[in-house]
N, C-alpha and C positions, 0 to 999 in steps of 0.2 A: 480215093482217100475219104475216110469217113469224117464227116463234120458233126460236131456236138453243139447243140443250141440249148442254152439254159434259160428257161422262163420262170419267172416268179410264180410259184404254185398258188393256187386258190387257198389251199389250207394255210399257208404261211400268212397270207393277207388276212385271212379270217382270224388267225391267232392274234394279230396285231389289233384288229378291230375289237376282238373279244376281250383284250387285256383290261384289267380294272381301271376305271378312270380315277385320277388324283383329284381330291377335293380340298378346299380351304377350310378354315375355322368358321364355325357357325357363330352367330352374334353372341349367343349364350356362352360358348366356350371362350370367346375373346374377352368377355366381361369377367368371367371367372379368372382368367390369366391376369387381367389387369388388377383385379381385387387381390390376388395372391401377391403380386408385385408390390401393391400398396401396403399390404400387411407387413411384408419383409422390410420395406423401406421404413415403416413406422417402428419396427423393432430395432433396426440398425441405427437410425438417426440419433436416438438418445445415447447409444453406446459411443457413437462417434463424437457427439458433443461432450460427453463425459470425459473421453480421452483427451480432447482438445483442452478442456478446462483443467484437467490433471497436469497437462504440459505447461499451461500458463501459470498454475499455482507453483509448479516446480521452479519455473523461471523467476517468479516473485520471491520464493524462498532463496534462490541463488543470489538475487539482488541484495537481500538482507544479509546473506552470508558475506558478501563482498563489503557491505557497509560495516559489519561487525569487525571484519579483518582490518579495515581501514581505521576504525576507532582504536584498535589495539596498536597499530603501527604509529598512529598519531601519539598515543601515550608513550611508546617507546622513545619517541623523538622529543616530546615536550614534557614528559614526566606527569602528565595528567590526561584525563579523557577530554575530548573537545566539548566546549560549552554551547549553550543553546542560543546565544545572541542576546543583544540588549538594544535599547533605544537611546537616542541622543549621543553624547560623548562620554568619555571616561570620567569627566568631572561633573556631569549631570547626575541628578538623583536617579536611582533605578526605576522610579515611577514615571520617568519621562516617556514621551510618545512622539513619533509612532514608527520610526525605524532608526537604525544606527547611522550616525554621521561620520563614523570611523570604520575602516576595514576590519579592525580587531573586533568590532561589535557584530560583524556578520556571523550568521549561525553555523552550526555544526556541518551542514551540507556543503558549505563553501570551504570550511577548514580542512576537511578530509580529502578534497579533490586530488591533491598530489599522490595520495595513497590508493586512488582509484584509476591511476593512469590518465588523469585528466589535468595534468600540470599546465597544459596549454590554456585551459579555461581558467585555472587559478591565476595564472600570470596576467590575465586581462584586468584583474582588479589591481588598482594602483593605491598604495598606502598614502601617497601624497595627494591623491585626487579621488577619494572614495565615492563622493557624490557624483562625480563626473564619470566614473567607470562602473558604478553599480548596475546601470541599465544594460551596459554592454555584456556583462556577465549574465544577467537575468535573461538575455536574449539567446543564450546558448542552452541547448537541450542536453541534459544528461540522462541517457536512457536508463541507467541503473536506478534512478529515482522514480521510475514509473512501473506500476504494477500492470502487466499486460491484460489481466482480467478486467480492469477498470477502464483503461484508455491507453492510447499510444501517446508519445510525446507531442503535446499540442500547445502552440502559443496562444495567449489570451490577450484581449484588448487591443487598442490601437498601437501600443508600444511593443506588442508581441513578446510578452514575458512568459517563461515557462513556470511550471509548478513542481511540487514534490508530493508523492503519494505516501511518504513515510514520515514519522514524527518521533522525536526523542521522548523518552519516558521521564516526566518531570515529577513523578510521584504522586503527591496529594494536592488536590485542588482546595485551596483555603476559602474561607468565607468572604474574604475581602476581594478587591479588584485583582486582576491578573498580575499587575505590576505593583502591588501593595508593598510597602516597605516596613510593615509591622514587624515587631520582634516576636510576636505571638505565633507559634507554629500552626495553630488552628486557623489563622487569618491569612498568612502569607502563602503565595504560590510560586516561589522562586526556584523550585526544583531541587532544593537541598535534601528533600526526603526521597528523591528519586535518583536517577543516574545522570540525566542531562540537566545541568544547572545553568541558571541565568548567568550570562557573562558578567563578571566583576562581583557576583554574589558569593562566589567560592568555587572550588575545584574538588575533583574526586579521582581516585584511581581504582582500577578493578580490585586491587588488593585490599582497599579500604571499605569495600562493600561488606558490611557486617553479616548480612543475611545469606551470603554466598553468591558468587557470580553466576552459577548455573541456575539459581532460583529467582534471579532478579531480571526483569525486562530492561533492555537498554534502548532498543529502537524497534518500532512496530508499525504496522499499517494504521493509517488514520481513517476513521469513518467519514464518508463524504457522499452526501445524497447526489444522485445523478443530475438533479436540477441546480446544484451548487457549484459545478465545475468552473473554476476560474473566476467566479463572480462574488460568491458570498464569503463571510467570515470563515476563516479556516482554510481558504483556498483563493484569496484575493490579493496576495502580496507576492513580491519577487521571491523566488526560491532561495536566493542567497542572502537577502537582507529583508526579513520580515520583522525584525525586532524580536522582542520576547513575545511570541505570538502563537496562537493555535495552528497557524499554517505549518509550523515545524515542531511543535511540542504538544503533547497530550498528557492526560492524567488517568490513572487507573484506580485512584483512591479518593474518597470524598471526606472532607473534614468531619462530617457527621458520623463517620466510622463505617460507611458502606463502601462496597466495591463498585466502580463504574465499569461494569462488564462490557466487552466489545459488542458492537452492533453491526448487522449487515447494512450495507449502503442504503438500501431502500427504507430502513428504519431510522437513519440518521437524522437528527434535528436539522431543520433548515429554516429559511425565512418565513415560510408559510405553514410550518408544522413543528411546533415546539414539542419537547420531550420532557417528561417527568421521570426522574430517577425514583428508585424505591422509597426514598423519603419525601418525595413530593417536590423536590427541587427542579425547577424548569430551566430549560436551555433552548435557545433558538439557533441562529446560524453561527454564533460563536459558542462553541461547545467543547467539552473536554474529552469526548469519547475516542477511543481506538475502535478500529473495525475495518472492514474490507468489502470487496465485491465478490469474494469467493463464496461458495456454497458450504455451509457448515461451520466456518470459523475463519480466523485471521492468522497470518504469519507474524512471528515476533522473534527478534534476535535477542538472546539473553546476553548478559554481561560477559559470559565466558566465550562468546562468539558462536555458540550453537544456535540453531533455528528450531523453533517449536510452533506447532499449530495449536492455537487456543480456540476451543469451541465456543460458540455464542451462548451456549448453555452452562458454561462454566460457573461453579459456585462463586458467588460474589466475594466471599471472605478469601477464598483461595486467590482470586485475581487481585484483590486488594493487597494481600501479602506479597504477591509476585511483583507489584508495582512499587513497593516501598523498599528502600535499600538498607534501612537500619532500624526497623521496628523490633528486631530481635525475635520475631516469631518464625517458626519453621513453616515450610510449604510442602505439601504432599500432592503431587500431580498424578492424575490417573495414568 
């Protein structure tokens, strides 16, 4: 019987030995790869950030859309648009300070809660005990009132009160105090030249807006410097009961005839940085400006319920006309 013995040949071993050796990256190649990855990340990161900001601005726009719809539903029920709040009681002069002592004097943000599916928060306010329940309401966060580009719902102070990133359009800022009771339209700032009017100073409906509901701002984002969150004028009061105050109302027109165009948050007046309008009128932490944390412009809900983006570079006269409800002048948006 023949036996076969198989031995590994020298040639096969030699082939294995002679096969090319695998080598790693050199230091130079590794640095080049890292540099390429860094460039790609640098190119992609702004695009990712822009996409995120676009989503946040869309959410902000949707918030205002919901607010606009709630305004209209309020009018359907009460036969007028919600008012902007007042100070003191119904028998006090409208010049009283510094917030309302009745639930009826709480501002528009509270009044529209049932139409934002927030009736549970609305019911926390008690007409027979407004002073005792105002804090309970103020301690409830309403996410719809926060622009995600600026901040998430955040309680402020020891009492943990929440705020509001949106403000009603009160039209023209007069030369007198915010709560002046003058009969001179150039002096008073009671909102009757806009859409959101001081409580007990009057009421308005969408149909009575002479300049057209699609041409007139109803609610928009308020300018708020990052250092002023929850502390300075314009953001230092309860969201539900600030009285007639810049916390919940702003102005787009000035008694001198100029428009108070919207400002990016970083340019908003605050305690340490006053701002001069085109006519040299100065404002500090209590100021009338609309504005936002968005790049390029702010969102505004028009009186017909549509939402429009207003550029920070908008012509002052165009913005002034868009803020006034009955000046009789046409508005041409780009």
